[in-house]
C-alpha distance (Angstrom), angle and dihedral (degrees) to the residues before:
residue distance angle dihedral
X1 . . .
X2 3.78 . .
X3 3.80 103.7 .
X4 3.79 95.1 179.0
X5 3.79 92.7 55.7
X6 3.82 91.1 47.4
X7 3.81 91.8 53.1
X8 3.81 93.6 43.9
X9 3.81 94.1 50.6
X10 3.80 92.5 43.7
X11 3.80 91.9 52.4
X12 3.80 91.3 45.5
X13 3.81 92.7 50.7
X14 3.79 93.3 46.6
X15 3.78 97.5 45.8
X16 3.81 93.9 43.1
X17 3.80 90.6 64.4
X18 3.82 90.5 63.7
X19 3.81 98.7 45.8
X20 3.84 110.0 111.1
X21 3.81 93.1 -145.6
X22 3.82 91.1 55.7
X23 3.81 90.5 49.3
X24 3.82 91.0 50.3
X25 3.80 91.0 49.6
X26 3.79 90.6 51.7
X27 3.79 90.8 51.4
X28 3.82 92.8 45.1
X29 3.81 93.6 51.5
X30 3.83 92.1 37.6
X31 3.80 92.8 -120.6
X32 3.80 97.4 136.9
X33 3.78 95.1 134.8
X34 3.78 137.5 84.4
X35 3.03 130.7 -39.1
X36 3.80 92.0 27.1
X37 3.81 100.3 51.6
X38 3.80 98.3 39.2
X39 3.81 120.9 81.1
X40 3.80 93.7 -151.0
X41 3.81 96.2 47.7
X42 3.80 96.5 40.6
X43 3.79 93.8 48.4
X44 3.80 92.3 48.0
X45 3.80 94.3 51.5
X46 3.81 93.6 40.7
X47 3.81 93.7 50.3
X48 3.79 100.8 40.6
X49 3.84 96.8 78.9
X50 3.81 90.9 46.7
X51 3.79 95.0 50.2
X52 3.80 97.2 39.5
X53 3.80 89.7 51.5
X54 3.81 92.3 46.8
X55 3.80 100.8 39.9
X56 3.79 109.2 13.5
X57 3.81 121.3 -133.6
X58 3.82 91.8 -11.5
X59 3.79 86.1 67.3
X60 3.81 89.7 78.3
X61 3.80 89.5 64.7
X62 3.79 90.7 48.2
X63 3.81 90.0 51.2
X64 3.79 90.6 53.0
X65 3.80 91.6 50.2
X66 3.80 90.4 47.8
X67 3.80 92.6 49.9
X68 3.81 94.0 49.5
X69 3.79 90.8 47.6
X70 3.82 90.3 50.0
X71 3.80 90.5 51.8
X72 3.81 91.4 50.8
X73 3.81 91.2 48.8
X74 3.81 90.6 47.7
X75 3.80 92.5 51.2
X76 3.78 90.9 49.2
X77 3.81 91.3 49.3
X78 3.79 91.5 50.4
X79 3.81 92.9 52.7
X80 3.80 92.6 56.8
């Protein structure tokens, strides 16, 4: 299991949801629905091709872990 890649992708997915440019792009392209505006969903779908390519079927589990971690980071960021 590649812990560094899990943490990097989780942080990227969580922080991306709060970037104003990303929010403007979603509004411009009318993509304000899941999986694009949800940290958990976006991180899962963005990380699944990376992990499945790198680790095979076990990559699905890593994508789930990454998505849950991204959601926890996002909730913590939004409480600050």
